[in-house]
C-alpha positions as CSV (number, residue, x, y, z in Angstrom):
1,X,-54.4,146.6,71.6
2,X,-50.6,146.7,71.4
3,X,-48.3,143.8,72.1
4,X,-47.1,144.8,75.6
5,X,-50.7,145.1,76.8
6,X,-51.5,141.7,75.4
7,X,-48.4,140.2,77.0
8,X,-49.5,141.6,80.4
9,X,-52.8,139.7,80.0
10,X,-51.3,136.5,78.5
11,X,-48.5,135.9,80.9
12,X,-50.6,135.5,84.1
13,X,-53.1,133.3,82.2
14,X,-50.2,131.0,81.0
15,X,-48.8,130.9,84.5
16,X,-52.2,130.0,86.0
17,X,-52.6,127.1,83.5
18,X,-49.0,125.8,84.1
19,X,-49.5,125.9,87.9
20,X,-52.8,124.1,87.6
21,X,-51.5,121.2,85.6
22,X,-48.3,121.0,87.6
23,X,-50.4,120.7,90.7
24,X,-52.4,117.9,89.2
25,X,-49.3,116.0,88.0
26,X,-47.6,116.5,91.4
27,X,-50.5,115.1,93.4
28,X,-51.0,112.2,90.9
29,X,-47.4,111.1,91.5
30,X,-47.4,111.4,95.3
31,X,-47.2,108.2,97.4
32,X,-50.5,106.7,98.4
33,X,-49.7,106.5,102.1
34,X,-49.4,109.4,104.4
35,X,-50.4,110.7,107.8
36,X,-54.0,110.2,108.7
37,X,-56.3,113.2,108.3
38,X,-58.8,113.5,111.1
39,X,-61.2,115.2,108.7
40,X,-61.0,112.3,106.3
41,X,-59.2,112.0,102.9
42,X,-59.2,115.2,100.8
43,X,-60.1,115.2,97.2
44,X,-57.3,115.9,94.7
45,X,-57.8,118.7,92.1
46,X,-58.3,116.0,89.4
47,X,-61.0,114.4,91.5
48,X,-62.7,117.8,92.0
49,X,-62.5,118.5,88.2
50,X,-64.1,115.1,87.5
51,X,-66.9,115.8,90.0
52,X,-67.5,119.1,88.3
53,X,-67.5,117.7,84.8
54,X,-69.4,114.5,85.6
55,X,-72.9,116.0,85.2
56,X,-71.9,117.4,81.8
57,X,-70.6,113.9,80.8
58,X,-73.8,112.2,81.8
59,X,-75.9,114.8,80.0
60,X,-73.8,114.4,76.9
61,X,-73.9,110.6,77.1
62,X,-77.7,110.6,77.5
63,X,-78.0,112.8,74.4
64,X,-75.8,110.6,72.3
65,X,-77.8,107.5,73.4
66,X,-81.1,109.1,72.4
67,X,-79.5,109.9,69.0
68,X,-78.3,106.3,68.6
69,X,-74.7,107.2,68.9
70,X,-72.0,105.7,71.1
71,X,-71.3,107.5,74.4
72,X,-68.2,109.5,75.0
73,X,-66.7,106.6,77.1
74,X,-67.4,104.2,74.3
75,X,-65.7,106.5,71.8
76,X,-62.6,106.7,73.9
77,X,-62.6,103.0,74.4
78,X,-62.8,102.5,70.6
79,X,-59.8,104.7,70.2
80,X,-57.8,102.7,72.8
81,X,-57.3,105.7,75.1
82,X,-57.0,105.1,78.8
83,X,-58.7,108.4,79.6
84,X,-62.0,108.9,81.4
85,X,-64.8,111.0,79.9
86,X,-64.3,113.9,82.4
87,X,-60.6,113.9,81.7
88,X,-61.3,114.1,78.0
89,X,-63.6,117.1,78.5
90,X,-60.9,118.7,80.6
91,X,-58.4,118.2,77.8
92,X,-60.8,119.7,75.3
93,X,-61.4,122.7,77.5
94,X,-57.7,123.1,78.0
95,X,-57.1,123.0,74.3
96,X,-59.6,125.8,73.7
97,X,-58.0,127.9,76.5
98,X,-54.5,127.2,75.2
99,X,-55.4,128.1,71.6
100,X,-57.1,131.4,72.8
101,X,-54.1,132.2,75.0
102,X,-51.7,131.8,72.1
103,X,-54.0,133.9,69.9
104,X,-54.1,136.7,72.5
105,X,-50.3,136.5,73.0
106,X,-49.6,136.6,69.2
107,X,-52.4,138.8,67.8
108,X,-54.0,140.6,70.8
109,X,-57.7,140.9,71.2
110,X,-58.9,140.2,67.6
111,X,-60.2,137.4,65.5
112,X,-57.0,135.4,66.0
113,X,-57.8,134.0,69.5
114,X,-61.3,133.0,68.3
115,X,-59.9,131.1,65.4
116,X,-57.2,129.4,67.4
117,X,-59.8,128.6,70.2
118,X,-62.1,126.9,67.6
119,X,-59.1,124.9,66.3
120,X,-58.3,123.8,69.8
121,X,-62.0,122.8,70.2
122,X,-61.9,120.7,67.0
123,X,-58.5,119.0,67.4
124,X,-59.3,116.5,70.2
125,X,-62.3,114.8,68.5
126,X,-60.3,114.7,65.2
127,X,-57.5,112.9,67.1
128,X,-59.9,110.5,68.7
129,X,-61.5,109.8,65.3
130,X,-58.1,109.1,63.7
131,X,-57.1,106.8,66.6
132,X,-60.4,104.9,66.2
133,X,-59.9,104.4,62.4
134,X,-56.3,103.3,62.9
135,X,-57.2,100.9,65.7
136,X,-60.1,99.5,63.8
137,X,-57.9,98.9,60.8
138,X,-55.3,97.2,62.9
139,X,-58.0,95.0,64.4
140,X,-59.5,94.1,61.1
141,X,-56.1,93.2,59.6
142,X,-55.6,90.7,62.5
143,X,-59.0,89.1,62.2
144,X,-57.9,86.4,59.8
145,X,-55.1,85.1,62.0
146,X,-57.3,85.5,65.1
147,X,-60.1,83.3,63.5
148,X,-57.5,80.7,62.5
149,X,-56.2,80.6,66.0
150,X,-59.7,80.4,67.5
151,X,-60.7,77.6,65.1
152,X,-57.6,75.6,65.8
153,X,-58.2,75.9,69.6
154,X,-61.7,74.6,69.2
155,X,-60.5,71.7,67.0
156,X,-58.2,70.6,69.8
157,X,-61.2,70.3,72.2
158,X,-61.0,73.6,74.0
159,X,-64.3,75.2,75.2
160,X,-65.1,78.6,73.8
161,X,-63.9,80.5,77.0
162,X,-60.6,78.6,76.9
163,X,-60.2,79.2,73.2
164,X,-60.7,83.0,73.8
165,X,-58.0,82.9,76.4
166,X,-55.7,81.3,73.9
167,X,-56.4,84.0,71.4
168,X,-55.7,86.7,74.0
169,X,-52.4,85.0,74.9
170,X,-51.0,84.4,71.4
171,X,-52.3,87.4,69.4
172,X,-50.8,90.8,68.9
173,X,-52.4,94.1,70.1
174,X,-55.1,95.3,69.7
175,X,-56.6,91.8,69.4
176,X,-54.8,90.5,72.4
177,X,-55.8,93.5,74.5
178,X,-59.4,93.2,73.7
179,X,-59.7,89.4,74.0
180,X,-57.7,89.5,77.3
181,X,-60.4,91.8,78.6
182,X,-63.1,89.4,77.4
183,X,-61.4,86.4,79.0
184,X,-61.0,88.4,82.3
185,X,-64.7,89.3,82.3
186,X,-65.7,85.7,81.7
187,X,-63.4,84.5,84.5
188,X,-65.1,87.0,86.8
189,X,-68.5,85.6,86.1
190,X,-69.7,87.5,83.1
191,X,-71.5,85.4,80.5
192,X,-69.8,84.8,77.1
193,X,-72.7,86.7,75.4
194,X,-72.3,89.8,77.6
195,X,-68.6,89.8,77.3
196,X,-68.6,89.6,73.5
197,X,-71.4,92.2,73.3
198,X,-69.3,94.6,75.4
199,X,-66.4,93.9,72.9
200,X,-68.6,95.1,70.0
201,X,-69.2,98.3,71.9
202,X,-65.4,98.9,72.0
203,X,-64.6,97.7,68.5
204,X,-66.8,99.2,65.8
205,X,-66.2,96.5,63.2
206,X,-68.9,94.8,61.0
207,X,-66.6,91.8,60.4
208,X,-66.2,91.3,64.2
209,X,-70.0,91.6,64.6
210,X,-70.4,88.8,62.0
211,X,-67.9,86.6,64.0
212,X,-69.5,87.3,67.4
213,X,-73.0,86.5,65.9
214,X,-71.7,83.1,64.8
215,X,-70.1,82.4,68.2
216,X,-73.3,83.4,70.1
217,X,-75.5,81.2,67.8
218,X,-73.1,78.3,68.5
219,X,-73.4,78.8,72.3
220,X,-77.3,78.7,72.0
221,X,-78.0,76.0,69.4
222,X,-74.7,74.2,69.1
223,X,-73.0,73.0,65.9
224,X,-69.5,72.8,64.5
225,X,-68.2,76.2,65.3
226,X,-64.6,75.5,64.1
227,X,-65.9,74.8,60.6
228,X,-68.1,77.9,60.6
229,X,-65.1,80.0,61.6
230,X,-63.0,78.5,58.9
231,X,-65.6,79.5,56.3
232,X,-65.8,83.0,57.8
233,X,-62.0,83.3,57.7
234,X,-61.9,82.5,54.0
235,X,-64.7,85.0,53.3
236,X,-62.9,87.8,55.3
237,X,-59.6,87.0,53.6
238,X,-61.2,87.5,50.2
239,X,-63.0,90.7,51.3
240,X,-59.7,92.1,52.7
241,X,-57.8,91.4,49.5
242,X,-60.6,93.1,47.4
243,X,-60.6,96.1,49.7
244,X,-56.8,96.4,49.3
245,X,-57.1,96.3,45.6
246,X,-59.7,98.9,45.6
247,X,-57.7,101.1,47.9
248,X,-54.8,101.0,45.5
249,X,-57.0,102.0,42.6
250,X,-58.5,105.0,44.5
251,X,-55.2,106.1,46.2
252,X,-54.6,108.9,43.7
253,X,-58.1,110.4,44.1
254,X,-57.9,110.2,47.9
255,X,-54.5,111.9,47.9
256,X,-55.9,114.6,45.7
257,X,-58.8,115.2,48.1
258,X,-56.3,115.6,51.0
259,X,-54.0,118.0,49.1
260,X,-56.9,120.1,47.7
261,X,-58.4,120.4,51.1
262,X,-55.2,121.0,53.1
263,X,-53.3,123.3,50.8
264,X,-55.5,126.4,50.9
265,X,-56.1,126.0,54.7
266,X,-52.4,125.7,55.4
267,X,-51.6,128.6,53.0
268,X,-54.3,130.8,54.7
269,X,-53.0,130.0,58.2
270,X,-49.4,130.6,57.1
271,X,-50.3,134.0,55.7
272,X,-52.3,134.9,58.8
273,X,-49.5,133.9,61.2
274,X,-46.4,135.1,59.4
275,X,-47.8,138.0,57.3
276,X,-50.7,139.4,59.3
277,X,-50.6,142.8,57.6
278,X,-51.0,141.3,54.2
279,X,-53.8,139.0,55.3
280,X,-55.6,141.7,57.4
281,X,-58.3,142.6,54.8
282,X,-59.6,139.0,55.1
283,X,-60.0,139.1,58.9
284,X,-60.7,142.8,59.6
285,X,-63.6,143.4,57.2
286,X,-67.1,141.8,56.9
287,X,-66.7,141.0,53.2
288,X,-63.4,139.2,53.9
289,X,-65.0,137.2,56.7
290,X,-67.8,136.2,54.4
291,X,-65.4,135.2,51.7
292,X,-63.4,133.0,54.2
293,X,-66.6,131.3,55.3
294,X,-67.7,130.7,51.7
295,X,-64.3,129.4,50.7
296,X,-64.2,127.0,53.7
297,X,-67.7,125.8,52.8
298,X,-66.7,125.1,49.2
299,X,-63.6,123.3,50.3
300,X,-65.6,121.1,52.6
301,X,-68.2,120.3,49.9
302,X,-65.4,119.4,47.5
303,X,-63.7,117.1,50.0
304,X,-66.9,115.3,50.8
305,X,-67.7,114.7,47.2
306,X,-64.3,113.3,46.4
307,X,-64.3,111.1,49.4
308,X,-67.8,109.9,48.7
309,X,-66.8,108.9,45.1
310,X,-63.7,107.0,46.4
311,X,-65.2,105.5,49.6
312,X,-64.8,101.8,50.1
313,X,-68.0,100.2,51.3
314,X,-67.6,97.9,54.3
């Protein structure tokens, strides 16, 4: 299909997507008040989309629970994203549609829209996973100072709930954000055990789980919690220093894994986008498609092997 025909198809699709998201943004920014509607309040397009995607979210969450994995909402909370699960699914569907639309506009009806659609499908979970790792790393880096602040609050005679409020008030994000939520839940009537258990669902950190276990044991059997937290703080500080030393020693290997993985992928995409005629045998023939799949598989295996050899056990 020639470019003008592809343009005729692509432009209406792009206009429809732009109008849809413009309508959602316009309604979201409208004032809350307004003239009374005798038929009752009408649902906004965003609410209609959430109602449509809610069954899919519940089904997906149930599957993940059966498999022992965190739900989609828990994954988003661990990434620190203020986005609901239906909104995330909408973003993912939109990314697929946008990638396919760009592919149709640039390459016509060929393998290009499929590849860009798959890339759009994979990008959102990769972004969420990256945000989770970054947030967890930031949280773990602040655990030492958080433990010291919690221990000092307990030594001054504060109860555990008051000590948690002190941590929330004097720490930096993301520790302050998470413990502020814990303190709010306790103030609203949630038990300390339930509030800290919910914290573990939002922060996937073995070190935090160790700390929460010590706090919960103290609330049940008593003891000198401040002294226990001081000992945990010393242990975590030593572990963090060891992990930093190991990270420095394995930095070259991890950088090699990223370069070896990314270079052929970026080179292939660059040739496909900027020199489609030169790269056409790899995308227009069965043998070329098989070679691409095999090359991608070998790149993935090599990346996994290098990362496994340089992984830092938690």
